[in-house]
N, C-alpha and C positions, 0 to 999 in steps of 0.2 A: 310752133316758133314765129317771133313777131318780124316783119318786114322792115327793115330800116327806111328812115326816111328820106336820108341824105343819098343824090345821086351824083355823080362825078361825071359831068361833060367833056368830050372829046376833047373841046378846044380849050378848057381850062386845063386839063391834065396835060396838054402838048405844049401850054406856054409857061407850065409851073416846072420850076426846077427838081420837084420830085417825082416819083415813080411810085405806079401802084400795081401790085402784085395780083392775081386770081389763082386760084387752086382747079381744077376739074378732075373728077376721077370716073372713070368708065369703064363697064366689062364688054371686051371685045371678044367674040366668039369665032375662031379659027380652027379650022380642021377638026370642029367637033370638041374643041377645049376652050375654055372659057379663060381668058386673061384679064386680070385687074390692071388698070394705067392709070396713074397721078401726073398729071401735066400742072408746070406751073410757069404763067406767060405774064410778060409784062404788057399791061396797057398800053404805056407810052410808045414802044418800040414796035410792038406786036409781036415779039421775038419769045419763044419758047427758052425760058431758061434753064430749066430741071425737070425731070421724067423717073419715073420707077416704075417696073412693072414686078406681077407676081403671078403665079400660076393660081395660089388659091387666097382667100381674103386676108390680106397681110394687115396688121394693126399697123405697122412702122410704115406703111407705104407712103403716106403723104407727107410723114417725117423725112425721109430717104430723098424725096422729089424736091422736097423744100431746101435742104441740106445742101442737095445738087446745085440748086438754083443759087443760093447763097457763095458757093465755090464758084460757080462760073460768071457769077453777075458782075458787070460792068458799071459803074455809077454812069447813069444817063442825065 
């Protein structure tokens, strides 16, 4: 995969009227059981807007996290 050349500075993002979201997926081991977790974060406000968890690798995990973020999101 090719790395994008565009970078967003924190100062430019904070002064902008727009926001940027990132999605992170992690596997967390708890009590010997792996949990898959997807988080959606607004880079401008540093808030977690949506999340989803599953015990197994779920192909809809990220979609569910983004859908939750869209329903909870308040325009910044």
